[in-house]
C-alpha positions in Angstrom: 130.8 -39.8 -117.2 133.1 -42.4 -115.8 130.3 -43.6 -113.5 128.3 -44.8 -116.4 129.3 -47.3 -119.1 126.6 -46.4 -121.6 123.9 -43.9 -122.3 121.1 -46.2 -121.3 122.3 -46.2 -117.7 122.2 -42.4 -117.7 118.7 -42.4 -119.3 117.4 -44.9 -116.8 118.7 -42.9 -113.8 117.4 -39.7 -115.3 113.9 -41.3 -115.7 114.0 -42.5 -112.0 115.1 -39.1 -110.7 112.4 -37.2 -112.8 109.7 -39.7 -111.6 110.9 -39.2 -108.0 110.8 -35.4 -108.4 107.3 -35.6 -109.7 106.3 -37.7 -106.7 107.9 -35.1 -104.4 106.0 -32.3 -106.1 102.8 -34.2 -105.5 103.7 -34.7 -101.9 104.5 -31.0 -101.5 101.2 -30.0 -103.0 99.4 -32.4 -100.7 101.2 -30.9 -97.7 100.4 -27.3 -98.7 96.7 -28.2 -99.1 96.8 -29.7 -95.6 98.6 -26.7 -94.2 96.0 -24.4 -95.7 93.1 -26.5 -94.4 94.6 -26.6 -90.8 95.3 -22.9 -90.8 91.7 -22.2 -91.9 90.3 -24.6 -89.2 92.5 -22.9 -86.6 91.3 -19.4 -87.6 87.7 -20.7 -87.5 88.2 -22.0 -84.0 89.7 -18.7 -82.9 86.6 -17.0 -84.3 84.4 -19.4 -82.4 86.2 -18.6 -79.2 85.9 -14.9 -79.8 82.2 -15.3 -80.5 81.5 -17.3 -77.4 83.9 -15.5 -75.0 83.6 -12.0 -76.4 85.8 -10.1 -78.8 88.1 -8.9 -76.1 88.7 -12.3 -74.5 90.9 -13.5 -77.4 92.7 -10.5 -78.9 96.1 -8.9 -79.1 95.5 -7.2 -75.8 96.2 -10.5 -74.1 99.6 -10.8 -75.8 102.6 -9.5 -73.9 103.7 -6.0 -75.0 107.2 -4.9 -75.7 107.1 -2.7 -72.6 107.0 -5.7 -70.3 110.3 -6.7 -68.7 109.7 -10.4 -68.7 111.0 -12.1 -71.8 110.0 -15.6 -72.9 111.2 -18.2 -75.3 109.2 -20.0 -78.0 108.1 -23.5 -77.2 108.7 -24.6 -80.7 111.6 -23.5 -82.9 112.8 -24.6 -86.3 116.4 -25.7 -86.5 118.3 -25.6 -89.8 120.9 -28.4 -90.2 123.3 -28.3 -93.1 125.4 -31.2 -94.2 127.2 -32.2 -97.4 124.1 -33.7 -99.0 121.3 -31.2 -98.2 119.8 -28.7 -95.8 117.4 -30.4 -93.3 114.9 -28.6 -91.1 113.7 -30.0 -87.8 111.1 -28.8 -85.4 112.4 -28.5 -81.8 109.8 -28.7 -79.0 110.6 -27.4 -75.5 108.8 -28.3 -72.3 107.1 -25.5 -70.4 109.7 -24.4 -67.8 109.2 -21.0 -66.2 112.7 -21.0 -64.8 114.1 -21.1 -68.3 111.5 -18.7 -69.7 109.5 -21.3 -71.5 105.9 -20.3 -70.6 102.5 -21.6 -71.8 101.0 -18.9 -74.0 97.5 -20.3 -73.4 97.7 -18.8 -69.9 97.7 -15.3 -71.5 94.0 -15.9 -72.2 93.0 -17.1 -68.7 93.2 -20.2 -66.6 90.1 -21.8 -67.9 90.7 -21.7 -71.7 87.9 -22.8 -73.9 88.2 -26.0 -75.9 87.9 -24.1 -79.2 91.1 -22.2 -78.3 92.9 -25.4 -77.4 91.7 -26.9 -80.7 93.0 -23.8 -82.6 96.4 -24.3 -81.0 96.5 -28.0 -82.0 95.5 -27.1 -85.6 98.3 -24.4 -85.8 100.8 -26.7 -84.2 100.1 -29.4 -86.8 100.3 -26.8 -89.6 103.8 -25.8 -88.3 104.9 -29.5 -88.3 103.6 -29.9 -91.9 105.3 -26.6 -92.9 108.7 -28.0 -91.8 108.0 -31.2 -93.6 107.1 -29.3 -96.7 110.3 -27.3 -96.5 112.3 -30.6 -96.3 110.4 -31.9 -99.4 111.2 -28.7 -101.3 114.9 -29.1 -100.4 114.8 -32.6 -101.8 113.1 -31.3 -105.0 115.9 -28.7 -105.4 118.6 -31.4 -105.0 116.8 -33.6 -107.5 116.6 -30.7 -110.0 120.3 -30.2 -109.6 120.9 -33.9 -110.3 118.6 -33.8 -113.3 120.7 -31.0 -114.8 123.9 -32.8 -114.2 122.5 -36.0 -115.7 121.4 -34.1 -118.8 124.9 -32.8 -119.3 126.3 -36.4 -118.9 123.7 -37.6 -121.4 124.6 -34.9 -123.8 128.3 -35.8 -123.5 127.5 -39.4 -124.4 125.5 -38.3 -127.4 128.3 -36.1 -128.7 130.9 -38.8 -128.2 128.8 -41.3 -130.1 128.7 -39.1 -133.2 
């Protein structure tokens, strides 16, 4: 309460934070729609590849099994960074490096991979990027919601002290 000299300052800040939260909700919905669209496009491209190459050319039989000795690392990983203000997610990309077990998963499906399979990978990669962005937006929404609750308490304190 000592940060504010009157209730109008609290109300003004509360309005700004609520408006910002609504904008973040809209951004999150837009991101989720884009993620769904990209995922559907990726699935459609996988289906096209299976149709043109045959159902066994792109299937789980090409994936490495648990029985295989050679382990590998993901080319993209999500890192969670926490600080005093908020949790932030970042997408880490690693270069293909066989010595460090970073392999190209496209090679599981042959050397000459069809363009539709490459397009599917691009769609899924973009969906992953947008998912990380959406997670960061949701973190900001959560922080704004906390701030709104605190501002409502301060506003209520001003209102009770004026009576």
